[in-house]
Structure formats: structure tokens, C-alpha cells
C-alpha positions, 0 to 999 in steps of 0.5 A: 701432205700425206706424210705431215698430215696423215702420218704416212711413211715418207719412203712409201709415199716417195715410191708411190709418187715415183710409180704414179709419175711413171703412169702419168701419160696414161692417167685420166682424172676424169676416168678416175673420178668416174670410177670413184663416183660409180663405186660410191653411187652403187655401194650402199655403205657409202654416203654419196654426197658426204663422200663427194664433199670429203673427197673434194675437200681433200683435193683442195687441201692437197693442192694448197699444201705447197702454199699456192694454188695453180689455175690448172689444179683448180680446173682439175678439181672442177672436172672431178666435181663435174663428174661427181655431179653428173653421176649423182643425177638420174640416167635421164638427166645425164642423157639430157645434159650430154645432149645439151653440151653437144 
């Protein structure tokens, strides 16, 4: 996808993928989404809602690139969307939602 659609160098992507795979045991999609969400929310140059839509659309394009969508991939996108939605809410709303989930 990144080579065909975005024009990245294939060798660069292969090395990046090998590195990413080596880091998978410590990887957390929620932590990554939280970091990105906080960055978007506190950076006045970012349009939070638009960047959220664009990022989720990008994730969908990536998971659909092989012609099939796995249920686990869908679940991961939902996790990312939930983190983005949670960060978009006010601090008070987040506390209430966290209490309700417990």
C-alpha cells in the first residue's frame, strides 16, 4: 500500500516493517492512538475532527489493501476511534465515561 499508493521506496518500507515487527511484543495500538490524539488535541495547527477522519480513513485503506478485511483489523480500528472520541470529549465527560465503564 505505502509503495503503490504513496510512492515510498520499497526497500525503505521493508526495513521499516522489519523494525515494526521486531517491536510488536511491546506495541499498544491504544497507547499510539492516545499519543496521536493528545498531540492533535493540543496542537493549534491541527484540526482534530478532520485529522481523526483522515487517519481512520487511512487505516481502512491499509486494511483493505489486500482485498480482505479481518475482524481483528476492524476491532483495532474501533479501538483507535474510541480513543480519539474519548480524547475529544471534555475532561469531565471522560471521567464520567470511565466510571460508567467500570
